[in-house]
C-alpha positions in Angstrom: 15.8 14.3 60.1 13.9 12.2 62.7 11.0 14.8 62.7 11.0 14.9 66.5 12.5 17.1 69.2 16.0 16.8 70.7 14.5 16.1 74.1 12.6 13.2 72.8 15.7 11.8 71.1 17.6 12.2 74.4 15.0 10.4 76.4 14.9 7.5 73.9 18.7 7.2 74.1 18.5 7.1 77.8 15.9 4.4 77.8 17.9 2.4 75.2 21.1 2.7 77.3 19.3 1.6 80.5 17.7 -1.4 78.7 21.1 -2.5 77.2 23.1 -1.7 80.4 25.7 0.1 78.5 26.6 3.7 77.7 26.2 4.4 74.0 27.3 8.1 73.8 29.7 10.4 75.5 27.9 13.7 76.2 30.1 16.6 75.3 29.5 20.4 74.9 29.9 20.1 71.2 27.3 17.2 71.0 27.0 13.4 71.3 29.9 11.1 70.3 29.6 7.4 70.0 31.4 5.3 72.6 33.2 2.0 71.6 30.0 0.1 72.5 27.9 2.5 70.6 30.1 2.0 67.4 29.7 -1.7 67.7 26.0 -1.7 68.2 25.5 0.7 65.3 27.4 -1.7 63.1 25.2 -4.6 64.2 22.1 -2.4 63.6 23.3 -1.6 60.1 23.7 -5.2 59.4 20.1 -5.9 60.5 18.9 -3.0 58.3 20.9 -4.3 55.3 19.3 -7.7 55.7 15.8 -6.3 56.0 16.3 -4.1 52.9 17.7 -7.1 51.0 14.5 -9.0 51.7 12.4 -6.1 50.4 14.5 -5.8 47.3 14.3 -9.6 46.7 10.5 -9.4 46.9 10.3 -6.5 44.6 12.7 -8.1 42.2 10.2 -10.9 41.5 7.6 -8.5 40.0 6.8 -9.5 36.4 4.1 -6.9 35.5 5.4 -3.4 34.5 3.3 -1.4 37.0 3.9 0.6 40.2 6.3 3.3 41.3 9.9 3.7 40.1 12.1 6.3 41.7 14.9 7.9 39.6 17.6 10.3 40.8 19.7 12.5 38.5 21.3 15.9 38.5 18.9 18.9 37.9 20.1 19.6 34.4 19.8 15.9 33.2 16.4 15.5 35.0 14.8 18.7 33.7 16.3 18.9 30.2 17.2 15.4 29.1 14.6 13.2 30.8 11.5 15.2 31.5 10.8 16.4 27.8 10.3 12.7 26.8 8.2 11.5 29.6 5.0 11.7 27.6 6.3 9.0 25.2 7.1 6.8 28.3 3.7 7.3 29.8 2.0 6.3 26.6 4.1 3.2 26.5 3.7 2.3 30.2 0.7 4.0 31.6 0.7 1.8 34.7 4.1 2.9 35.9 4.4 6.1 38.1 7.8 7.8 38.1 9.3 9.8 40.9 12.2 11.9 39.7 14.5 13.5 42.3 16.7 16.2 40.8 19.6 16.5 43.2 23.4 16.7 43.3 23.7 14.4 46.4 24.0 10.7 45.5 21.1 8.6 46.6 21.9 5.4 48.5 20.5 2.6 46.2 21.2 0.0 48.8 18.8 1.8 51.2 16.3 2.2 48.4 16.5 6.0 48.4 16.1 5.5 44.8 15.6 2.6 42.4 17.7 3.9 39.4 20.4 6.6 39.4 21.8 8.5 36.4 25.4 9.1 37.4 28.4 10.8 35.7 30.9 8.1 36.9 30.7 4.4 37.2 30.4 3.0 40.7 33.6 1.3 41.8 32.0 -1.0 44.3 28.6 -2.3 45.4 26.1 -4.8 44.1 24.9 -2.9 41.2 24.1 -3.5 37.5 25.4 -0.6 35.4 24.8 0.4 31.9 26.7 3.1 29.9 24.1 5.4 28.3 26.0 8.1 26.6 28.1 11.3 27.1 27.3 14.6 28.7 29.5 17.3 27.3 30.3 20.7 28.9 31.8 23.8 27.3 32.6 27.4 28.5 29.8 29.8 27.5 29.0 33.5 27.8 26.1 35.7 26.4 26.7 37.3 23.1 26.5 40.7 24.8 29.2 39.7 27.4 31.4 38.4 24.7 31.2 41.6 22.7 31.6 43.8 25.7 34.9 42.1 26.8 36.2 41.4 23.2 36.3 37.6 23.9 37.0 35.0 21.1 36.7 31.3 20.7 39.6 29.4 22.2 40.5 32.1 24.8 43.4 31.1 27.0 43.2 33.8 29.7 40.2 34.0 32.1 41.7 36.6 34.4 39.5 39.6 34.8 36.4 37.8 33.7 33.3 37.2 35.8 32.7 33.5 36.8 29.4 31.8 37.5 30.1 28.5 39.4 29.1 26.3 42.3 28.7 27.2 45.9 31.6 26.0 48.1 29.8 22.8 49.2 29.5 21.7 45.6 32.8 23.1 44.2 34.0 19.6 43.5 31.3 19.1 41.0 31.1 19.4 37.2 33.3 22.3 36.2 34.2 23.5 39.7 37.7 22.0 39.7 38.3 23.3 36.2 37.5 26.9 37.2 39.6 26.4 40.3 42.6 25.6 38.1 42.1 27.9 35.1 40.3 30.9 36.5 42.3 31.8 39.5 42.5 35.4 38.6 38.8 35.7 37.7 36.1 37.4 39.8 33.3 35.3 41.3 30.1 36.8 40.0 27.7 34.1 41.2 27.8 30.9 43.2 24.8 28.6 43.0 23.9 25.0 43.7 21.8 24.8 40.6 22.9 24.3 37.0 19.7 25.9 35.8 20.6 29.0 37.7 24.1 29.0 36.1 22.3 28.8 32.8 19.9 31.7 33.4 22.6 34.0 34.8 24.9 33.3 31.9 22.2 34.1 29.5 21.5 37.4 31.4 25.1 38.4 30.8 26.4 38.0 34.3 29.6 36.2 33.3 31.1 33.0 31.9 29.7 29.6 32.9 30.4 25.9 32.2 27.2 24.6 30.8 26.0 21.4 29.2 26.5 21.7 25.5 23.2 20.1 24.6 21.4 23.0 26.4 23.6 25.9 25.6 24.0 25.2 21.8 20.3 25.7 21.3 20.4 29.2 22.8 21.1 31.8 20.1 22.2 34.3 22.8 24.9 32.1 24.2 28.4 31.8 22.6 30.8 28.9 23.1 34.3 30.0 24.2 35.9 26.7 24.9 34.7 23.2 23.6 34.3 20.0 25.8 37.7 18.7 24.9 39.1 21.8 26.7 36.7 21.7 29.5 34.8 18.5 30.5 33.0 15.5 29.1 31.2 12.9 31.4 30.2 9.4 30.7 26.6 8.8 31.8 25.8 5.6 33.6 22.5 4.1 34.6 22.9 2.3 38.0 20.4 0.0 39.6 20.8 -2.4 42.6 21.3 -6.0 41.4 18.2 -7.2 43.3 15.9 -4.9 41.4 17.5 -5.2 37.9 15.0 -7.9 36.7 11.9 -6.2 38.1 9.6 -5.5 35.1 8.8 -1.9 35.9 12.5 -1.1 36.6 13.6 -2.8 33.4 11.1 -0.7 31.5 12.3 2.6 33.0 16.0 1.5 32.4 15.3 0.9 28.8 13.5 4.2 28.4 16.3 6.1 30.1 19.0 4.3 27.9 17.0 5.0 24.8 16.5 8.7 25.7 20.0 9.4 27.0 21.8 7.6 24.2 19.8 9.5 21.6 19.8 13.0 23.0 22.9 13.3 25.3 25.3 14.5 22.6 
């Protein structure tokens, strides 16, 4: 993460400890662990960092011309299939704004400016954010037409035992659809685990097994069959989240308005 060697980091820690006259880390065979002094100094350093970032956000928040870079983070399915197809319209409207879209499952830290705007499937419970509800993202249980015919499946099926499941890797098993499979498909066989919804989608089309997919994507695929609707599987509210200090920046407002318009119209 620091893009340097472990020996360099070790030397810098030693220099810092000598300068401060305090031991910051306990050296253990399993790695470094912060001492009580180290924990306190880290807390102070984070306060300094937060203050510096606040100054930066306050300065950016005074921009009145819609130009510059705006960084957006969203899950890969929303970024690729819900936002990206409409970017031509946005660019025609705001040619001086450059977008950076990060398609990832991990949540970006908006306070640290890892992103300016986040599209999230849940409303933040705390933090200095401005949030706007943009629409709903529905998920159903799908399989290819070939897989459905081969296994004699019907709409509204209640028993998933014996079926082949396409789901998330263990790291992301808590995400969209993962807990549902854990509860209702205990007797099913794991056919594929992937950290990408687009991989789920392609594997499902290929007839590998059943998958929980966004309805907006799956319903336009003639080779995919819905086995269970969103009310039986999952529906998420989509929220646009921006730090309060940036909410009035012209370029951020322009992107927020575009995302709200696009998501509210197409996330059905």
